[in-house]
N, C-alpha and C positions, 0 to 999 in steps of 0.2 A: 530105481525111480520109474514110476509109471509114466506111460505116454501121456502127453498133454490132452486132456479131454475137454478143455474149454474151447468152444468154437469161436471164431472171430473172422468176420469178413470186413475188409476195409475198402472203402470206395473213395477215389479221388475224382472230384467233379470240377472240371474247368480250372485246374490249378495253374496259376501263372506266378512268376517271380521276376521282379525287376530290381536291379542294383544300379541306382542312379539312372543313367541313360541306357544301360545295358539290359536287354530283355533275356534273362537266362532260361525261362520256361514259358511256353505259350500253350495255354488251353489243354492241359494234360488231363485226360479222363481215363482211369483204369479202375477196374474192380479186382482187388487182390483176394483170390478165393481162399477159403479156409483150408489149410493143410497143403497148399501148393508150394512149389519151389519156383518163384518168379525171379528171373534175372533181368536186370536193367543193363543193356549193352549199348555201347556207343564209343566214339572216339573221345579224346580229351576235350573238355569244353562243350560236350553235347548236352549237358544238363542232368545227367543221370544221378550224380552225387548230390546235386542241389535238391532233386526230388526226394532222394533218400533222407536228406537232412530235414526236409519238411515233414516227411512221414514220422521221423523220430521225434519231432517237436523242437529241434535245435534251430530251425529257421521258420519264420511265419510266412505263409503265402501272401503275395500281393493281391491276388484274387482267387476265387474258387473256394471249395470246401472239402474237408475230409470227414467222411462218415464211417463210424464203426458200429456195426450191428444196429443201424438206424439212428444213431446219436451223433450229432455234430461235435467233433473233437478238434476243430480247427484252432480253437483258442486254448485247448487243454495243454498243460505243461508236459515236458518230456517225462518228468517224474510220475505224473498222474497217468500217463499213457502206459507206463511200465512195459515198454517193448525192450527186448534184449538188443544189445548193440555190440558188434565186433568191429573195431576200428582198424584202419590200414596199418597203423603203427602199434597195434596191440593194446597200448595204454595200460599196461600192468603197473601195479604199485611196486617200485623197486625195493622198498624196505620190507615188503611182506613176502612170506613164503608162498609156495604154490597153494597150499590148503587155505592160507589166510586170504589170498587173492580170491579164491573161489568162494570162500565163506562170506566175503564182504557184502554182497547184495542181500544175503539172508540176515546178516547182523543189522543192516540198515532197516530191514523190515521187522526187526525185533522178534524173530522166531526163537523158540526155546532152544537152549544150547544142545540138548540131546538131538533135536530134529536137525539142527544145523550140522552137527557132526555126522549124522546118518546120511544126509543129502550130499555132503561134500565127499564122503567116502564112496558113495555110489557113483558120483560124477567122475571122480578120479579113475575109477575102474572103467567107466564108459568111454573115457577119452584116452585110455592107455597110459596113465601117468603114475602107475603104482611104483613105489620106491623113490619117487621124486617129491613127495609131499612137503618135506622140510626145506627144500632148496629155494634159494632166491632166484628171481628171473635171470639175473646176470650169469648164473651157473647153468642155464638151460640153452639148448640149441634153438634155432629159429622155429623149427617145427614144434618143439615142446612148448615154447612160449605161445605159439598159435593155439595149441591145444588148451593151455590154461585160459586164454582169452575166450575160447569157445565154451569151456566149462563154466566160467564165471558168468557168461551171458545166458546160459541155459539153466543154471542151477535153481533159479527161482521160478522155473516153469512159465516163461512168458508165452503169450499167445502168438506173438510175432517176433521173429529174430531178423534184425537188419545187419547185413555184412557189407562193409565198404572196402572193396578190393583187398580182401584179407590175405591173399597169397602173393601180392606183388613183390615182396622182399625175399621170397623163397626161390631156391634154384629149381631147375626144371624137374628133376626127379622127386624132390621133396614136395614140390607143388602138386605133382600127380598123386602122391600119397595122401596129401591133405584134401585134395578134391574127392578122393574115394572116401576119406573119413567123414567129410561133411555130408556127402550123399548118404552114407550109412546112418549118420545121426538123424538126418531128416526123415529117413524111412522108419527108423526105430521110434522116434519121439512123436511124429505127426505134427510137429510145430510148423507154422507157416514161415517160410524163409523168403526174404527179399534180398537179393545178392547183386552187388554192383561189380562189373568187370568191363575191361576193354578187350578181353581175350575171347575171340570168337569160338574157338574149340572148347574152351571152358564153359561158355554159355550153352553151347549145343549139347554137351555131354551131361551137364548137371540138372538142367531145368525141366520143369513141367511146361512152362511157357517162357518165351523171351519177348521183352519189350525193347525195341530198337529206337534209340534216340539219336538225333542229329540237330545241331543248332537250336536246341531248346524245344524241339518238336518230337512228338511220338509218331514215328513213321510206320511202324507195324507192330502188332502184338499177336502172337500165336504160338503154337507148338513148335519145337525146334525143327522138325521135319518140314512143317508148312512154310516157315519163313525161309528155310534154306532152299527148298525145291520150288516154292511159289512166292518169290519175293514181290513186294508191292511195287517197287520202283528200282531204278538203276542203282541208286545209292545202296540200298539193302542188298541187292544182288552182288555188287562188287565188294561190299564190306564183309560179307559172310564167307568169303573164300575166293579161290581162283574161279574165273568165269571167262568164257569166250563169247564175245558180242559181235553179232553179224547184222548190219543194217539192212533192212528189207524195204523194197519199194513196191508199189502196185499191189498192196496186200488185199486179198479178197477174203471175206469172213463168212464161213458157214456156221451151221448150228454147233458142230462139234470140233471143227478144225479150221485153220486159216492157212493161206499159202501166199507167198510173195517171191519176188526176184532178189537174188543176191548174186552179183556179177552175172555169169551166164547160166546160173542154176535156179531151179524152182525148189524152194524149201517150204516145209510145212511144220506146223506146231499146233498144240491144242488151242481152241478158240479163246479169245479174251475180248469181251465186248468193248472195253474202254480204249482199245487200240484202233487207230485209224488206218489210212492207206499207207502210211509210213510207220514202221515199227522196228524194234530191235529183237532179233531172235537170240536168246541167251542159252548157252549150254555149258553145264559143268564139265571140266576136263575128264573126270572119271567116267562120264557117260559116253565118251567118244572112243572110237576104235580106228585102226588103220587098215586099209585094204589096198590091194594092187590094182583093182579095177572098179569101175563105177558100180555102186550097190544097186540092188533091186528095189525093194519097197522102202528101205530106210532113206533118210536124208544123206546126201553126200556132196562134198566139194573137193575139187582138185587142189592139192597143196604141195609145196616143196619143203623138204626137210632142211632147216637152216643150222641147227645145232642140237646136241644131246648133252645133258648134264647127269652124271651118274650120282645117285643118291643112296646106293646100297641095294636094298630090296626093290626099289623103284628107280626109274630113269625118267627125267623130264625132257620132253622133246619140244623144241621151238620150230614152228612151221610158218609158212607164209602162203596165202592164196595167190592165185594168178593176178588179182588186183592189188596185192600188197597188204591185205589184212593179216595181222599176226594172230596165230593160234598157239595155245599151249596144251599139251597132253602129258599126263603122268601115267606111265604104264609099268607093270611088273618088268623087271630088267630083262628077263628072258624074252618076253614078247616085244619089248623095245628093240632088242638086238636083232630079232627076226625082221622087224620093220626096217631098221637101218640097213640091213643086208639086202633088202628088196630094191634099193636105189633111192635117188632123191625125189622122184616124182611119185606121189601117193594120193590116195583118196581118204579123206577124213570122213567117217560115217558115224551116225547115231540114230537110234529109234526116234520116230516122230514124237512119241509121248514123253521123251526125255528132255526135250527143249521147252522153253516157255517164252512167251512174248512179253515185251516191256514197251510202254509208250515211247514213241520215237524221240520225244523231247527229253527222255531220261527221267 
């Protein structure tokens, strides 16, 4: 099967959705780029699945427009949009075999039988289901059922594939395998993928861009590295992984760097114009190290070791500053053991450019 050559850019302009008195989406504007892997990420109830259903045509927006290649499709039916869809529960036809499930979208489109057979055979190979063509879904594993759902959604070569938390029912190892499979399919086919998940590591590893939702609002949209290392606000910073937050006061802002007081230390970070005299200095645990003495040019704060949790290759250390602020570091176990052996009183250090400022209000 040839890679999808039909370009398709979909723009959401001011999309809102209200269910009775509940406002599920508020003024969502996103341009979905042709060929990208866009992940909608957020906690339960954040609005990400509602937005996906509006994209699919299963829900109508209460306000705003959807534009595809310059044409308003807000009132276009799901069938006419012809986007591929992979549901959370797979939604396979239980009475149909693997090949019959995959062939169904082509039969609806009344393609010639020879063409249907060829496309189904190609898709079976592409998703690794050779030898399972005649089986019913009940005879398949969860991962195999997921592959059938993917094949059925892709066999008619849609310009856009929508995936609603497709791996939520899979165990950890199988989930990792299917993540690799979906990433490979995206790269091979060139189809635009819009993927919904609440799993942060899944979003960061799969996506070209990540759109972070909370309480019906789009809080940040950007490349995985950008949203992780330069989050727009405190919610994004905390939602995307472990983070150490240090409240600063008397922050002075220069052209390239800002500095402020934390307890009895002066700490610095790259400048951020929208932060005032009070700000939060945020640092990911993996960017921090431990030392036995005050550092030179790096940031450093004195802390006491409270506990250590062995995780195998890594050990998680819980520390507290002199003022009682909690810190978490995850270090390779050998390095953690050396730090523990140095005694309870340590210096937590990190390069100035590895921290980032957040507005003091969060």
